[in-house]
Biopython code that builds the backbone (N, CA, C, O; Angstrom):
import numpy as np
from Bio.PDB.StructureBuilder import StructureBuilder

atoms = [
    (1, "MET", "N", (49.853, 92.492, 70.924)),
    (1, "MET", "CA", (50.740, 93.552, 71.312)),
    (1, "MET", "C", (51.119, 94.333, 70.057)),
    (1, "MET", "O", (51.605, 93.761, 69.081)),
    (2, "LYS", "N", (50.893, 95.641, 70.094)),
    (2, "LYS", "CA", (51.254, 96.506, 68.977)),
    (2, "LYS", "C", (52.719, 96.876, 69.071)),
    (2, "LYS", "O", (53.255, 97.138, 70.148)),
    (3, "LYS", "N", (53.339, 96.888, 67.924)),
    (3, "LYS", "CA", (54.746, 97.309, 67.880)),
    (3, "LYS", "C", (54.787, 98.778, 67.492)),
    (3, "LYS", "O", (54.465, 99.138, 66.360)),
    (4, "GLN", "N", (55.182, 99.618, 68.426)),
    (4, "GLN", "CA", (55.250, 101.060, 68.208)),
    (4, "GLN", "C", (56.679, 101.460, 67.873)),
    (4, "GLN", "O", (57.344, 102.129, 68.665)),
    (5, "ARG", "N", (57.141, 101.059, 66.724)),
    (5, "ARG", "CA", (58.503, 101.355, 66.324)),
    (5, "ARG", "C", (58.516, 102.547, 65.383)),
    (5, "ARG", "O", (57.541, 102.795, 64.673)),
    (6, "PRO", "N", (59.625, 103.289, 65.377)),
    (6, "PRO", "CA", (59.692, 104.409, 64.439)),
    (6, "PRO", "C", (59.751, 103.911, 62.994)),
    (6, "PRO", "O", (60.398, 102.912, 62.680)),
    (7, "VAL", "N", (59.058, 104.640, 62.141)),
    (7, "VAL", "CA", (59.019, 104.258, 60.736)),
    (7, "VAL", "C", (60.311, 104.659, 60.037)),
    (7, "VAL", "O", (60.856, 103.891, 59.245)),
    (8, "ASN", "N", (60.800, 105.855, 60.326)),
    (8, "ASN", "CA", (61.990, 106.381, 59.666)),
    (8, "ASN", "C", (63.034, 106.690, 60.730)),
    (8, "ASN", "O", (62.848, 107.598, 61.541)),
    (9, "LEU", "N", (64.110, 105.954, 60.730)),
    (9, "LEU", "CA", (65.162, 106.183, 61.707)),
    (9, "LEU", "C", (66.357, 106.831, 61.021)),
    (9, "LEU", "O", (67.436, 106.243, 60.948)),
    (10, "ASP", "N", (66.158, 108.030, 60.525)),
    (10, "ASP", "CA", (67.210, 108.788, 59.856)),
    (10, "ASP", "C", (67.984, 109.560, 60.928)),
    (10, "ASP", "O", (67.448, 110.483, 61.543)),
    (11, "LEU", "N", (69.232, 109.182, 61.147)),
    (11, "LEU", "CA", (70.020, 109.794, 62.219)),
    (11, "LEU", "C", (70.254, 111.285, 61.996)),
    (11, "LEU", "O", (70.493, 112.016, 62.957)),
    (12, "ALA", "N", (70.192, 111.744, 60.761)),
    (12, "ALA", "CA", (70.397, 113.165, 60.482)),
    (12, "ALA", "C", (69.217, 114.013, 60.963)),
    (12, "ALA", "O", (69.379, 115.209, 61.207)),
    (13, "THR", "N", (68.046, 113.416, 61.100)),
    (13, "THR", "CA", (66.871, 114.183, 61.525)),
    (13, "THR", "C", (66.611, 114.090, 63.016)),
    (13, "THR", "O", (65.764, 114.815, 63.538)),
    (14, "ILE", "N", (67.317, 113.220, 63.710)),
    (14, "ILE", "CA", (67.114, 113.066, 65.148)),
    (14, "ILE", "C", (67.894, 114.150, 65.881)),
    (14, "ILE", "O", (69.090, 114.327, 65.650)),
    (15, "LYS", "N", (67.210, 114.876, 66.769)),
    (15, "LYS", "CA", (67.866, 115.913, 67.562)),
    (15, "LYS", "C", (68.273, 115.307, 68.906)),
    (15, "LYS", "O", (67.432, 114.954, 69.733)),
    (16, "LEU", "N", (69.578, 115.199, 69.094)),
    (16, "LEU", "CA", (70.087, 114.620, 70.334)),
    (16, "LEU", "C", (70.027, 115.643, 71.463)),
    (16, "LEU", "O", (70.277, 116.826, 71.233)),
    (17, "PRO", "N", (69.702, 115.210, 72.677)),
    (17, "PRO", "CA", (69.784, 116.129, 73.815)),
    (17, "PRO", "C", (71.249, 116.447, 74.117)),
    (17, "PRO", "O", (72.138, 115.675, 73.758)),
    (18, "PRO", "N", (71.501, 117.582, 74.775)),
    (18, "PRO", "CA", (72.897, 117.966, 75.059)),
    (18, "PRO", "C", (73.675, 116.907, 75.825)),
    (18, "PRO", "O", (74.872, 116.743, 75.587)),
    (19, "ALA", "N", (73.036, 116.187, 76.733)),
    (19, "ALA", "CA", (73.756, 115.164, 77.498)),
    (19, "ALA", "C", (74.237, 114.037, 76.586)),
    (19, "ALA", "O", (75.349, 113.536, 76.753)),
    (20, "ALA", "N", (73.408, 113.639, 75.627)),
    (20, "ALA", "CA", (73.812, 112.586, 74.690)),
    (20, "ALA", "C", (74.923, 113.075, 73.776)),
    (20, "ALA", "O", (75.878, 112.345, 73.510)),
    (21, "LEU", "N", (74.803, 114.296, 73.299)),
    (21, "LEU", "CA", (75.840, 114.873, 72.441)),
    (21, "LEU", "C", (77.163, 114.974, 73.191)),
    (21, "LEU", "O", (78.222, 114.682, 72.635)),
    (22, "SER", "N", (77.099, 115.391, 74.455)),
    (22, "SER", "CA", (78.306, 115.486, 75.268)),
    (22, "SER", "C", (78.959, 114.127, 75.449)),
    (22, "SER", "O", (80.182, 114.010, 75.374)),
    (23, "SER", "N", (78.164, 113.113, 75.684)),
    (23, "SER", "CA", (78.706, 111.772, 75.872)),
    (23, "SER", "C", (79.342, 111.244, 74.592)),
    (23, "SER", "O", (80.416, 110.643, 74.635)),
    (24, "ILE", "N", (78.692, 111.462, 73.461)),
    (24, "ILE", "CA", (79.242, 111.017, 72.181)),
    (24, "ILE", "C", (80.540, 111.758, 71.875)),
    (24, "ILE", "O", (81.517, 111.144, 71.446)),
    (25, "LEU", "N", (80.558, 113.078, 72.092)),
    (25, "LEU", "CA", (81.774, 113.858, 71.848)),
    (25, "LEU", "C", (82.910, 113.434, 72.779)),
    (25, "LEU", "O", (84.080, 113.493, 72.400)),
    (26, "HIS", "N", (82.568, 113.009, 73.991)),
    (26, "HIS", "CA", (83.586, 112.530, 74.927)),
    (26, "HIS", "C", (84.268, 111.283, 74.370)),
    (26, "HIS", "O", (85.487, 111.141, 74.461)),
    (27, "ARG", "N", (83.485, 110.394, 73.800)),
    (27, "ARG", "CA", (84.054, 109.178, 73.195)),
    (27, "ARG", "C", (84.872, 109.508, 71.954)),
    (27, "ARG", "O", (85.950, 108.952, 71.747)),
    (28, "VAL", "N", (84.355, 110.416, 71.129)),
    (28, "VAL", "CA", (85.061, 110.807, 69.904)),
    (28, "VAL", "C", (86.395, 111.464, 70.247)),
    (28, "VAL", "O", (87.408, 111.190, 69.604)),
    (29, "SER", "N", (86.398, 112.329, 71.257)),
    (29, "SER", "CA", (87.649, 112.987, 71.642)),
    (29, "SER", "C", (88.659, 111.967, 72.170)),
    (29, "SER", "O", (89.862, 112.124, 71.959)),
    (30, "GLY", "N", (88.184, 110.929, 72.850)),
    (30, "GLY", "CA", (89.088, 109.873, 73.309)),
    (30, "GLY", "C", (89.718, 109.119, 72.149)),
    (30, "GLY", "O", (90.903, 108.788, 72.193)),
    (31, "VAL", "N", (88.938, 108.848, 71.118)),
    (31, "VAL", "CA", (89.470, 108.158, 69.939)),
    (31, "VAL", "C", (90.483, 109.048, 69.222)),
    (31, "VAL", "O", (91.530, 108.569, 68.785)),
    (32, "ILE", "N", (90.178, 110.336, 69.101)),
    (32, "ILE", "CA", (91.115, 111.273, 68.462)),
    (32, "ILE", "C", (92.439, 111.285, 69.210)),
    (32, "ILE", "O", (93.504, 111.246, 68.593)),
    (33, "MET", "N", (92.380, 111.340, 70.531)),
    (33, "MET", "CA", (93.617, 111.339, 71.314)),
    (33, "MET", "C", (94.391, 110.043, 71.135)),
    (33, "MET", "O", (95.617, 110.057, 71.030)),
    (34, "LEU", "N", (93.678, 108.923, 71.101)),
    (34, "LEU", "CA", (94.339, 107.634, 70.932)),
    (34, "LEU", "C", (95.066, 107.559, 69.596)),
    (34, "LEU", "O", (96.183, 107.049, 69.520)),
    (35, "VAL", "N", (94.437, 108.061, 68.554)),
    (35, "VAL", "CA", (95.039, 108.009, 67.222)),
    (35, "VAL", "C", (96.241, 108.947, 67.126)),
    (35, "VAL", "O", (97.263, 108.584, 66.545)),
    (36, "LEU", "N", (96.128, 110.140, 67.686)),
    (36, "LEU", "CA", (97.174, 111.149, 67.503)),
    (36, "LEU", "C", (98.326, 111.044, 68.497)),
    (36, "LEU", "O", (99.370, 111.660, 68.282)),
    (37, "VAL", "N", (98.170, 110.290, 69.567)),
    (37, "VAL", "CA", (99.244, 110.218, 70.556)),
    (37, "VAL", "C", (100.501, 109.574, 69.957)),
    (37, "VAL", "O", (101.612, 109.899, 70.376)),
    (38, "GLY", "N", (100.346, 108.680, 68.999)),
    (38, "GLY", "CA", (101.509, 108.069, 68.350)),
    (38, "GLY", "C", (102.369, 109.095, 67.642)),
    (38, "GLY", "O", (103.596, 109.059, 67.742)),
    (39, "LEU", "N", (101.733, 110.011, 66.925)),
    (39, "LEU", "CA", (102.471, 111.079, 66.237)),
    (39, "LEU", "C", (103.221, 111.956, 67.234)),
    (39, "LEU", "O", (104.380, 112.309, 67.015)),
    (40, "LEU", "N", (102.561, 112.298, 68.310)),
    (40, "LEU", "CA", (103.199, 113.183, 69.288)),
    (40, "LEU", "C", (104.336, 112.496, 70.033)),
    (40, "LEU", "O", (105.342, 113.132, 70.346)),
    (41, "VAL", "N", (104.190, 111.220, 70.318)),
    (41, "VAL", "CA", (105.283, 110.470, 70.959)),
    (41, "VAL", "C", (106.469, 110.364, 70.001)),
    (41, "VAL", "O", (107.623, 110.488, 70.411)),
    (42, "TRP", "N", (106.171, 110.132, 68.716)),
    (42, "TRP", "CA", (107.245, 110.081, 67.718)),
    (42, "TRP", "C", (107.974, 111.419, 67.637)),
    (42, "TRP", "O", (109.203, 111.453, 67.579)),
    (43, "LEU", "N", (107.224, 112.524, 67.631)),
    (43, "LEU", "CA", (107.860, 113.844, 67.595)),
    (43, "LEU", "C", (108.690, 114.099, 68.848)),
    (43, "LEU", "O", (109.778, 114.669, 68.765)),
    (44, "LEU", "N", (108.193, 113.688, 69.993)),
    (44, "LEU", "CA", (108.952, 113.860, 71.232)),
    (44, "LEU", "C", (110.240, 113.055, 71.194)),
    (44, "LEU", "O", (111.304, 113.571, 71.538)),
    (45, "ALA", "N", (110.158, 111.800, 70.780)),
    (45, "ALA", "CA", (111.357, 110.964, 70.696)),
    (45, "ALA", "C", (112.348, 111.543, 69.692)),
    (45, "ALA", "O", (113.554, 111.533, 69.938)),
    (46, "LYS", "N", (111.858, 112.039, 68.581)),
    (46, "LYS", "CA", (112.713, 112.644, 67.559)),
    (46, "LYS", "C", (113.405, 113.884, 68.121)),
    (46, "LYS", "O", (114.599, 114.086, 67.900)),
    (47, "SER", "N", (112.666, 114.703, 68.838)),
    (47, "SER", "CA", (113.245, 115.949, 69.357)),
    (47, "SER", "C", (114.272, 115.697, 70.460)),
    (47, "SER", "O", (115.174, 116.510, 70.664)),
    (48, "LEU", "N", (114.141, 114.585, 71.168)),
    (48, "LEU", "CA", (115.069, 114.281, 72.259)),
    (48, "LEU", "C", (116.274, 113.467, 71.815)),
    (48, "LEU", "O", (117.200, 113.257, 72.599)),
    (49, "SER", "N", (116.274, 113.006, 70.568)),
    (49, "SER", "CA", (117.349, 112.130, 70.113)),
    (49, "SER", "C", (118.676, 112.861, 69.930)),
    (49, "SER", "O", (119.727, 112.333, 70.294)),
    (50, "SER", "N", (118.640, 114.062, 69.375)),
    (50, "SER", "CA", (119.863, 114.816, 69.107)),
    (50, "SER", "C", (119.472, 116.243, 68.730)),
    (50, "SER", "O", (118.298, 116.522, 68.486)),
    (51, "PRO", "N", (120.451, 117.142, 68.682)),
    (51, "PRO", "CA", (120.131, 118.500, 68.215)),
    (51, "PRO", "C", (119.572, 118.501, 66.782)),
    (51, "PRO", "O", (118.689, 119.293, 66.452)),
    (52, "GLN", "N", (120.092, 117.613, 65.950)),
    (52, "GLN", "CA", (119.570, 117.524, 64.581)),
    (52, "GLN", "C", (118.124, 116.991, 64.594)),
    (52, "GLN", "O", (117.278, 117.464, 63.835)),
    (53, "GLY", "N", (117.857, 116.025, 65.446)),
    (53, "GLY", "CA", (116.499, 115.489, 65.580)),
    (53, "GLY", "C", (115.532, 116.546, 66.075)),
    (53, "GLY", "O", (114.377, 116.593, 65.651)),
    (54, "PHE", "N", (116.016, 117.411, 66.991)),
    (54, "PHE", "CA", (115.178, 118.503, 67.479)),
    (54, "PHE", "C", (114.838, 119.465, 66.346)),
    (54, "PHE", "O", (113.697, 119.911, 66.223)),
    (55, "ALA", "N", (115.824, 119.778, 65.529)),
    (55, "ALA", "CA", (115.586, 120.675, 64.393)),
    (55, "ALA", "C", (114.608, 120.049, 63.400)),
    (55, "ALA", "O", (113.756, 120.744, 62.844)),
    (56, "GLU", "N", (114.727, 118.743, 63.177)),
    (56, "GLU", "CA", (113.802, 118.061, 62.272)),
    (56, "GLU", "C", (112.378, 118.061, 62.840)),
    (56, "GLU", "O", (111.414, 118.301, 62.113)),
    (57, "ALA", "N", (112.258, 117.796, 64.120)),
    (57, "ALA", "CA", (110.930, 117.808, 64.752)),
    (57, "ALA", "C", (110.330, 119.205, 64.707)),
    (57, "ALA", "O", (109.128, 119.371, 64.502)),
    (58, "GLN", "N", (111.174, 120.198, 64.899)),
    (58, "GLN", "CA", (110.703, 121.579, 64.846)),
    (58, "GLN", "C", (110.214, 121.935, 63.446)),
    (58, "GLN", "O", (109.209, 122.631, 63.303)),
    (59, "SER", "N", (110.910, 121.468, 62.416)),
    (59, "SER", "CA", (110.475, 121.749, 61.053)),
    (59, "SER", "C", (109.170, 121.001, 60.729)),
    (59, "SER", "O", (108.348, 121.496, 59.958)),
    (60, "VAL", "N", (108.982, 119.819, 61.312)),
    (60, "VAL", "CA", (107.731, 119.088, 61.105)),
    (60, "VAL", "C", (106.575, 119.841, 61.752)),
    (60, "VAL", "O", (105.503, 119.968, 61.161)),
    (61, "ILE", "N", (106.794, 120.339, 62.964)),
    (61, "ILE", "CA", (105.748, 121.068, 63.692)),
    (61, "ILE", "C", (105.350, 122.353, 62.966)),
    (61, "ILE", "O", (104.204, 122.790, 63.076)),
    (62, "GLU", "N", (106.259, 122.953, 62.243)),
    (62, "GLU", "CA", (105.960, 124.213, 61.569)),
    (62, "GLU", "C", (105.068, 124.036, 60.343)),
    (62, "GLU", "O", (104.541, 125.022, 59.828)),
    (63, "HIS", "N", (104.886, 122.812, 59.865)),
    (63, "HIS", "CA", (104.000, 122.570, 58.724)),
    (63, "HIS", "C", (102.548, 122.830, 59.150)),
    (63, "HIS", "O", (102.130, 122.369, 60.212)),
    (64, "PRO", "N", (101.773, 123.563, 58.334)),
    (64, "PRO", "CA", (100.395, 123.912, 58.722)),
    (64, "PRO", "C", (99.495, 122.700, 59.012)),
    (64, "PRO", "O", (98.676, 122.745, 59.930)),
    (65, "PHE", "N", (99.645, 121.620, 58.233)),
    (65, "PHE", "CA", (98.809, 120.448, 58.486)),
    (65, "PHE", "C", (99.135, 119.819, 59.836)),
    (65, "PHE", "O", (98.233, 119.400, 60.561)),
    (66, "VAL", "N", (100.412, 119.752, 60.172)),
    (66, "VAL", "CA", (100.811, 119.161, 61.456)),
    (66, "VAL", "C", (100.332, 120.051, 62.597)),
    (66, "VAL", "O", (99.904, 119.550, 63.637)),
    (67, "ARG", "N", (100.401, 121.362, 62.411)),
    (67, "ARG", "CA", (99.870, 122.269, 63.444)),
    (67, "ARG", "C", (98.378, 122.063, 63.632)),
    (67, "ARG", "O", (97.870, 122.104, 64.753)),
    (68, "PHE", "N", (97.675, 121.839, 62.515)),
    (68, "PHE", "CA", (96.242, 121.567, 62.605)),
    (68, "PHE", "C", (95.987, 120.268, 63.373)),
    (68, "PHE", "O", (95.065, 120.197, 64.186)),
    (69, "VAL", "N", (96.795, 119.252, 63.118)),
    (69, "VAL", "CA", (96.654, 117.971, 63.817)),
    (69, "VAL", "C", (96.945, 118.150, 65.310)),
    (69, "VAL", "O", (96.236, 117.600, 66.152)),
    (70, "VAL", "N", (97.977, 118.912, 65.631)),
    (70, "VAL", "CA", (98.302, 119.173, 67.043)),
    (70, "VAL", "C", (97.176, 119.971, 67.695)),
    (70, "VAL", "O", (96.828, 119.731, 68.851)),
    (71, "TRP", "N", (96.601, 120.930, 66.943)),
    (71, "TRP", "CA", (95.461, 121.679, 67.470)),
    (71, "TRP", "C", (94.291, 120.730, 67.742)),
    (71, "TRP", "O", (93.619, 120.847, 68.767)),
    (72, "GLY", "N", (94.053, 119.800, 66.832)),
    (72, "GLY", "CA", (92.987, 118.825, 67.038)),
    (72, "GLY", "C", (93.217, 117.993, 68.285)),
    (72, "GLY", "O", (92.279, 117.695, 69.023)),
    (73, "PHE", "N", (94.474, 117.618, 68.519)),
    (73, "PHE", "CA", (94.801, 116.863, 69.723)),
    (73, "PHE", "C", (94.555, 117.705, 70.977)),
    (73, "PHE", "O", (93.972, 117.222, 71.947)),
    (74, "LEU", "N", (94.997, 118.955, 70.954)),
    (74, "LEU", "CA", (94.807, 119.827, 72.120)),
    (74, "LEU", "C", (93.329, 120.101, 72.377)),
    (74, "LEU", "O", (92.886, 120.126, 73.526)),
    (75, "ALA", "N", (92.566, 120.308, 71.300)),
    (75, "ALA", "CA", (91.127, 120.533, 71.456)),
    (75, "ALA", "C", (90.455, 119.278, 72.027)),
    (75, "ALA", "O", (89.588, 119.372, 72.896)),
    (76, "ALA", "N", (90.860, 118.118, 71.536)),
    (76, "ALA", "CA", (90.277, 116.865, 72.022)),
    (76, "ALA", "C", (90.620, 116.628, 73.486)),
    (76, "ALA", "O", (89.770, 116.193, 74.264)),
    (77, "ILE", "N", (91.859, 116.910, 73.860)),
    (77, "ILE", "CA", (92.249, 116.662, 75.250)),
    (77, "ILE", "C", (91.557, 117.656, 76.194)),
    (77, "ILE", "O", (91.204, 117.298, 77.317)),
    (78, "GLY", "N", (91.365, 118.892, 75.744)),
    (78, "GLY", "CA", (90.655, 119.871, 76.568)),
    (78, "GLY", "C", (89.213, 119.471, 76.797)),
    (78, "GLY", "O", (88.728, 119.497, 77.928)),
    (79, "TYR", "N", (88.520, 119.097, 75.718)),
    (79, "TYR", "CA", (87.122, 118.687, 75.869)),
    (79, "TYR", "C", (87.019, 117.385, 76.665)),
    (79, "TYR", "O", (86.147, 117.248, 77.523)),
    (80, "HIS", "N", (87.896, 116.445, 76.384)),
    (80, "HIS", "CA", (87.860, 115.157, 77.079)),
    (80, "HIS", "C", (88.048, 115.358, 78.583)),
    (80, "HIS", "O", (87.412, 114.676, 79.387)),
    (81, "LEU", "N", (88.911, 116.284, 78.956)),
    (81, "LEU", "CA", (89.118, 116.580, 80.374)),
    (81, "LEU", "C", (87.847, 117.134, 81.011)),
    (81, "LEU", "O", (87.441, 116.684, 82.083)),
    (82, "LEU", "N", (87.214, 118.115, 80.350)),
    (82, "LEU", "CA", (85.999, 118.707, 80.912)),
    (82, "LEU", "C", (84.861, 117.691, 80.997)),
    (82, "LEU", "O", (84.171, 117.609, 82.013)),
    (83, "ALA", "N", (84.670, 116.924, 79.935)),
    (83, "ALA", "CA", (83.597, 115.924, 79.947)),
    (83, "ALA", "C", (83.909, 114.804, 80.941)),
    (83, "ALA", "O", (82.997, 114.246, 81.552)),
    (84, "GLY", "N", (85.181, 114.477, 81.103)),
    (84, "GLY", "CA", (85.563, 113.471, 82.089)),
    (84, "GLY", "C", (85.265, 113.923, 83.505)),
    (84, "GLY", "O", (84.796, 113.136, 84.327)),
    (85, "ILE", "N", (85.536, 115.191, 83.795)),
    (85, "ILE", "CA", (85.210, 115.740, 85.118)),
    (85, "ILE", "C", (83.697, 115.703, 85.338)),
    (85, "ILE", "O", (83.225, 115.393, 86.431)),
    (86, "ARG", "N", (82.950, 116.022, 84.285)),
    (86, "ARG", "CA", (81.488, 115.961, 84.361)),
    (86, "ARG", "C", (81.040, 114.537, 84.686)),
    (86, "ARG", "O", (80.174, 114.338, 85.538)),
    (87, "HIS", "N", (81.624, 113.551, 84.015)),
    (87, "HIS", "CA", (81.241, 112.166, 84.259)),
    (87, "HIS", "C", (81.637, 111.711, 85.666)),
    (87, "HIS", "O", (80.908, 110.942, 86.293)),
    (88, "ILE", "N", (82.761, 112.169, 86.157)),
    (88, "ILE", "CA", (83.171, 111.807, 87.521)),
    (88, "ILE", "C", (82.177, 112.344, 88.539)),
    (88, "ILE", "O", (81.794, 111.636, 89.470)),
    (89, "PHE", "N", (81.748, 113.623, 88.360)),
    (89, "PHE", "CA", (80.756, 114.184, 89.279)),
    (89, "PHE", "C", (79.438, 113.423, 89.196)),
    (89, "PHE", "O", (78.765, 113.228, 90.208)),
    (90, "MET", "N", (79.069, 112.991, 87.985)),
    (90, "MET", "CA", (77.840, 112.211, 87.853)),
    (90, "MET", "C", (77.989, 110.846, 88.537)),
    (90, "MET", "O", (77.031, 110.343, 89.124)),
    (91, "ASP", "N", (79.171, 110.250, 88.467)),
    (91, "ASP", "CA", (79.411, 108.978, 89.155)),
    (91, "ASP", "C", (79.326, 109.135, 90.671)),
    (91, "ASP", "O", (78.979, 108.194, 91.385)),
    (92, "LEU", "N", (79.647, 110.339, 91.153)),
    (92, "LEU", "CA", (79.563, 110.609, 92.588)),
    (92, "LEU", "C", (78.146, 110.977, 93.019)),
    (92, "LEU", "O", (77.888, 111.152, 94.210)),
    (93, "GLY", "N", (77.225, 111.095, 92.060)),
    (93, "GLY", "CA", (75.829, 111.364, 92.395)),
    (93, "GLY", "C", (75.397, 112.804, 92.199)),
    (93, "GLY", "O", (74.268, 113.153, 92.542)),
    (94, "PHE", "N", (76.257, 113.649, 91.660)),
    (94, "PHE", "CA", (75.899, 115.045, 91.421)),
    (94, "PHE", "C", (75.532, 115.245, 89.954)),
    (94, "PHE", "O", (76.197, 114.708, 89.067)),
    (95, "GLY", "N", (74.496, 116.001, 89.702)),
    (95, "GLY", "CA", (74.131, 116.330, 88.335)),
    (95, "GLY", "C", (73.526, 115.182, 87.555)),
    (95, "GLY", "O", (73.662, 115.130, 86.333)),
    (96, "GLU", "N", (72.866, 114.268, 88.227)),
    (96, "GLU", "CA", (72.262, 113.138, 87.533)),
    (96, "GLU", "C", (70.846, 113.428, 87.055)),
    (96, "GLU", "O", (70.312, 112.704, 86.215)),
    (97, "GLU", "N", (70.235, 114.485, 87.586)),
    (97, "GLU", "CA", (68.885, 114.827, 87.177)),
    (97, "GLU", "C", (68.904, 115.342, 85.747)),
    (97, "GLU", "O", (69.939, 115.775, 85.241)),
    (98, "LYS", "N", (67.757, 115.290, 85.112)),
    (98, "LYS", "CA", (67.672, 115.643, 83.696)),
    (98, "LYS", "C", (68.113, 117.085, 83.438)),
    (98, "LYS", "O", (68.906, 117.340, 82.531)),
    (99, "GLU", "N", (67.608, 118.015, 84.222)),
    (99, "GLU", "CA", (67.918, 119.430, 83.978)),
    (99, "GLU", "C", (69.374, 119.762, 84.305)),
    (99, "GLU", "O", (70.029, 120.472, 83.542)),
    (100, "SER", "N", (69.886, 119.260, 85.422)),
    (100, "SER", "CA", (71.286, 119.539, 85.765)),
    (100, "SER", "C", (72.239, 118.817, 84.817)),
    (100, "SER", "O", (73.322, 119.324, 84.525)),
    (101, "GLY", "N", (71.845, 117.636, 84.333)),
    (101, "GLY", "CA", (72.658, 116.943, 83.337)),
    (101, "GLY", "C", (72.739, 117.730, 82.042)),
    (101, "GLY", "O", (73.786, 117.783, 81.397)),
    (102, "LYS", "N", (71.614, 118.346, 81.664)),
    (102, "LYS", "CA", (71.584, 119.188, 80.457)),
    (102, "LYS", "C", (72.494, 120.405, 80.635)),
    (102, "LYS", "O", (73.245, 120.762, 79.727)),
    (103, "ILE", "N", (72.425, 121.030, 81.789)),
    (103, "ILE", "CA", (73.238, 122.230, 82.044)),
    (103, "ILE", "C", (74.724, 121.889, 82.060)),
    (103, "ILE", "O", (75.530, 122.606, 81.465)),
    (104, "THR", "N", (75.094, 120.804, 82.733)),
    (104, "THR", "CA", (76.520, 120.454, 82.781)),
    (104, "THR", "C", (77.037, 120.002, 81.413)),
    (104, "THR", "O", (78.208, 120.206, 81.093)),
    (105, "ALA", "N", (76.173, 119.393, 80.612)),
    (105, "ALA", "CA", (76.578, 119.009, 79.260)),
    (105, "ALA", "C", (76.845, 120.248, 78.407)),
    (105, "ALA", "O", (77.826, 120.301, 77.666)),
    (106, "ILE", "N", (75.971, 121.234, 78.518)),
    (106, "ILE", "CA", (76.167, 122.483, 77.763)),
    (106, "ILE", "C", (77.430, 123.187, 78.238)),
    (106, "ILE", "O", (78.186, 123.721, 77.426)),
    (107, "ILE", "N", (77.663, 123.193, 79.536)),
    (107, "ILE", "CA", (78.879, 123.810, 80.076)),
    (107, "ILE", "C", (80.120, 123.101, 79.540)),
    (107, "ILE", "O", (81.094, 123.757, 79.172)),
    (108, "ALA", "N", (80.096, 121.773, 79.492)),
    (108, "ALA", "CA", (81.249, 121.021, 78.986)),
    (108, "ALA", "C", (81.482, 121.306, 77.502)),
    (108, "ALA", "O", (82.626, 121.466, 77.078)),
    (109, "ILE", "N", (80.419, 121.369, 76.717)),
    (109, "ILE", "CA", (80.572, 121.629, 75.281)),
    (109, "ILE", "C", (81.082, 123.035, 75.038)),
    (109, "ILE", "O", (82.006, 123.229, 74.249)),
    (110, "VAL", "N", (80.497, 124.017, 75.700)),
    (110, "VAL", "CA", (80.947, 125.403, 75.529)),
    (110, "VAL", "C", (82.373, 125.566, 76.042)),
    (110, "VAL", "O", (83.182, 126.250, 75.415)),
    (111, "GLY", "N", (82.688, 124.945, 77.173)),
    (111, "GLY", "CA", (84.057, 124.990, 77.695)),
    (111, "GLY", "C", (85.045, 124.351, 76.739)),
    (111, "GLY", "O", (86.161, 124.845, 76.577)),
    (112, "GLY", "N", (84.647, 123.256, 76.103)),
    (112, "GLY", "CA", (85.506, 122.616, 75.117)),
    (112, "GLY", "C", (85.765, 123.512, 73.915)),
    (112, "GLY", "O", (86.881, 123.558, 73.397)),
    (113, "VAL", "N", (84.738, 124.219, 73.474)),
    (113, "VAL", "CA", (84.915, 125.162, 72.347)),
    (113, "VAL", "C", (85.860, 126.290, 72.751)),
    (113, "VAL", "O", (86.731, 126.681, 71.974)),
    (114, "ILE", "N", (85.692, 126.805, 73.951)),
    (114, "ILE", "CA", (86.581, 127.878, 74.432)),
    (114, "ILE", "C", (88.022, 127.386, 74.520)),
    (114, "ILE", "O", (88.945, 128.088, 74.108)),
    (115, "LEU", "N", (88.217, 126.184, 75.054)),
    (115, "LEU", "CA", (89.576, 125.628, 75.141)),
    (115, "LEU", "C", (90.170, 125.377, 73.760)),
    (115, "LEU", "O", (91.372, 125.556, 73.565)),
    (116, "ALA", "N", (89.345, 124.967, 72.800)),
    (116, "ALA", "CA", (89.834, 124.753, 71.433)),
    (116, "ALA", "C", (90.274, 126.079, 70.809)),
    (116, "ALA", "O", (91.295, 126.138, 70.124)),
    (117, "ILE", "N", (89.510, 127.125, 71.044)),
    (117, "ILE", "CA", (89.890, 128.448, 70.520)),
    (117, "ILE", "C", (91.181, 128.916, 71.167)),
    (117, "ILE", "O", (92.074, 129.415, 70.482)),
    (118, "LEU", "N", (91.289, 128.761, 72.478)),
    (118, "LEU", "CA", (92.518, 129.158, 73.171)),
    (118, "LEU", "C", (93.723, 128.362, 72.680)),
    (118, "LEU", "O", (94.812, 128.917, 72.530)),
    (119, "ALA", "N", (93.538, 127.071, 72.430)),
    (119, "ALA", "CA", (94.643, 126.234, 71.906)),
    (119, "ALA", "C", (95.046, 126.714, 70.519)),
    (119, "ALA", "O", (96.234, 126.736, 70.200)),
    (120, "GLY", "N", (94.081, 127.098, 69.690)),
    (120, "GLY", "CA", (94.392, 127.600, 68.369)),
    (120, "GLY", "C", (95.143, 128.920, 68.418)),
    (120, "GLY", "O", (96.082, 129.127, 67.649)),
    (121, "VAL", "N", (94.744, 129.806, 69.305)),
    (121, "VAL", "CA", (95.444, 131.084, 69.468)),
    (121, "VAL", "C", (96.859, 130.845, 69.965)),
    (121, "VAL", "O", (97.797, 131.482, 69.487)),
    (122, "TRP", "N", (97.026, 129.934, 70.919)),
    (122, "TRP", "CA", (98.347, 129.656, 71.464)),
    (122, "TRP", "C", (99.260, 129.011, 70.416)),
    (122, "TRP", "O", (100.456, 129.296, 70.364)),
    (123, "LEU", "N", (98.680, 128.139, 69.582)),
    (123, "LEU", "CA", (99.471, 127.401, 68.615)),
    (123, "LEU", "C", (99.897, 128.263, 67.434)),
    (123, "LEU", "O", (101.001, 128.105, 66.911)),
    (124, "TRP", "N", (99.028, 129.169, 67.015)),
    (124, "TRP", "CA", (99.374, 130.010, 65.878)),
    (124, "TRP", "C", (99.732, 131.349, 66.404)),
    (124, "TRP", "O", (100.065, 132.247, 65.631)),
]
sb = StructureBuilder()
sb.init_structure("model")
sb.init_model(0)
sb.init_chain("A")
sb.init_seg("    ")
for serial, (resi, resn, name, xyz) in enumerate(atoms, 1):
    if name == "N":
        sb.init_residue(resn, " ", resi, " ")
    sb.init_atom(name, np.array(xyz, "f"), 0.0, 1.0, " ", f" {name:<3s}", serial, name[0])
structure = sb.get_structure()
């Protein structure tokens, strides 16, 4: 039996299909949300503690780095929502074919980029 294995498995040279990229980005966006939800819960608790706490939370939000982090959270949640809806439809039996899976993956990625831009415009 011949072993037909790839000689060079350099991940930078492998071109992923849109469906694989969409699935990987869905997982990455979930991890981003998991990491950043602690910061947002802390800010919410701080803002609800007292008028002084609200002012402190507001001053934290006004920092450009924190706004960037909040934008990252909003972009991740927007993409995660779109890719999650895509996965739910695939679980129901729609869009499982190769071509329709490619189209829905591209739609989810482009929709995620649009939502990220809209979140950035809204935030700044």
